[in-house]
C-alpha positions in Angstrom: 6.4 -19.1 6.8 5.1 -16.6 9.4 7.6 -14.1 10.7 6.9 -12.9 14.3 7.7 -9.3 15.2 9.3 -8.5 11.9 8.6 -4.8 11.1 7.9 -5.2 7.4 7.0 -8.9 6.9 4.1 -10.9 8.3 4.5 -13.8 5.8 7.5 -15.0 3.8 6.5 -17.1 0.9 8.6 -19.2 -1.6 7.1 -20.4 -4.9 8.4 -23.9 -5.4 8.3 -23.9 -9.2 9.8 -20.5 -9.9 12.0 -20.1 -6.9 10.5 -16.6 -6.3 10.5 -15.6 -2.6 8.2 -12.7 -1.5 7.5 -10.9 1.7 4.0 -9.9 2.6 2.6 -7.5 5.1 -1.1 -7.9 5.7 -3.8 -5.6 7.1 -7.5 -6.2 7.6 -10.5 -3.9 7.8 -14.3 -4.3 7.9 -16.3 -3.9 4.7 -15.8 -0.5 3.3 -13.6 0.7 6.2 -10.1 2.1 5.9 -7.0 0.0 6.5 -4.8 1.3 9.3 -1.0 1.2 8.9 1.8 2.7 10.8 4.1 5.4 9.3 6.5 2.6 8.3 4.1 1.9 5.4 5.6 5.0 3.8 9.0 3.3 3.6 9.7 2.1 0.0 10.7 -1.4 -0.8 14.3 -2.5 -0.4 15.8 -2.4 -3.9 15.5 -5.8 -5.6 13.2 -7.2 -2.9 9.7 -8.5 -3.7 7.7 -6.8 -1.0 3.9 -6.7 -1.0 0.9 -5.7 1.0 -2.1 -7.9 1.0 -5.1 -6.0 2.4 -8.1 -8.1 3.5 -11.5 -6.6 3.3 -13.8 -8.4 5.7 -17.5 -8.6 5.0 -20.0 -10.8 6.8 -18.7 -14.0 8.5 -20.2 -16.2 5.8 -18.7 -14.3 2.8 -15.2 -14.7 1.4 -13.1 -11.6 2.1 -11.8 -9.4 -0.7 -8.0 -9.4 -1.1 -6.1 -6.5 -2.5 -2.6 -7.4 -3.7 -0.5 -4.3 -3.9 3.3 -3.7 -4.3 4.9 -2.1 -1.3 6.2 0.9 -3.4 2.6 1.7 -4.5 1.4 1.8 -0.9 4.5 3.7 0.2 3.7 6.4 -2.4 0.0 6.5 -1.6 0.5 6.6 2.2 3.1 9.3 1.9 1.2 11.5 -0.5 -2.2 11.2 1.2 -0.7 11.9 4.6 1.3 14.9 3.4 -1.8 16.3 1.7 -3.8 15.6 4.9 -1.2 17.5 7.0 -1.6 20.5 4.8 -5.3 20.8 5.8 -6.7 22.1 8.9 -8.9 20.8 11.7 -12.6 21.8 12.0 -11.6 24.7 14.3 -9.2 26.0 11.6 -6.0 25.0 13.5 -3.3 23.1 11.7 -3.4 19.3 11.9 -0.7 17.6 14.0 1.3 14.8 12.6 0.6 11.3 13.9 2.0 7.8 13.3 -1.1 6.3 11.6 -1.8 6.1 7.9 -5.3 5.4 6.4 -5.4 3.3 3.3 -8.9 3.5 1.8 -10.4 0.3 0.3 -12.2 2.2 -2.4 -8.8 3.3 -3.8 -7.5 -0.2 -3.9 -10.3 -1.7 -6.0 -8.1 -2.1 -9.1 -5.8 -4.3 -7.0 -8.5 -6.8 -6.1 -7.5 -10.4 -6.3 -4.4 -9.7 -8.4 -2.6 -12.9 -7.1 -0.8 -13.5 -10.4 1.1 -10.2 -9.8 3.0 -11.9 -7.0 5.0 -13.8 -9.7 6.3 -10.6 -11.4 8.7 -8.0 -10.1 6.6 -5.5 -8.1 8.1 -2.6 -10.0 6.4 -4.1 -13.2 2.9 -3.7 -11.6 1.3 -0.4 -12.6 0.3 2.3 -10.1 -3.5 2.0 -10.3 -4.1 4.9 -8.0 -6.9 7.6 -8.1 -6.4 10.8 -10.0 -6.0 12.9 -6.9 -2.8 10.9 -6.1 -1.3 12.2 -9.4 -2.5 15.7 -8.6 -0.8 15.7 -5.2 2.4 14.2 -6.4 4.0 17.3 -7.8 3.4 19.2 -4.5 4.2 16.6 -1.9 6.7 14.3 -3.8 7.6 10.8 -2.8 9.2 9.4 0.4 12.9 9.4 0.6 14.4 6.5 -1.4 11.3 5.8 -3.5 12.2 4.8 -7.1 9.3 6.8 -8.6 5.7 6.3 -9.6 4.6 5.6 -13.2 1.0 5.8 -14.4 -0.5 2.9 -16.3 -0.1 4.9 -19.5 3.7 5.2 -18.9 3.8 8.9 -17.8 
């Protein structure tokens, strides 16, 4: 089912055999480009909800896109941390950067989530945070968005 003008959901899906219902927000970008999301991407999942992002990497018209299936909380943490780190930098002229409402989600940092369709059948909090090392380096300094349940590395730390 498609949901029009719903702020966090583009698609609401129900699995007939398991009874699992998920909500999906989707974003698309050309091959290798960044996905663009609004600041709302930093909002963590509603507790107990099965909220996902599916990012669609488009290549040539005759090639199948690449799909990155990522829990909302992973994207919320990544979007928050990367944006906060970006804000701490300066422009080319040395002036402080100004906040804006857009968040860049790089395809190259989502590669480990490529085609993970089976994850949609497990609770999103059971899916590991497969984010680059710099995310874990930023985390102690910038923290997580308000209401985020916490991030756990694949090794459990």
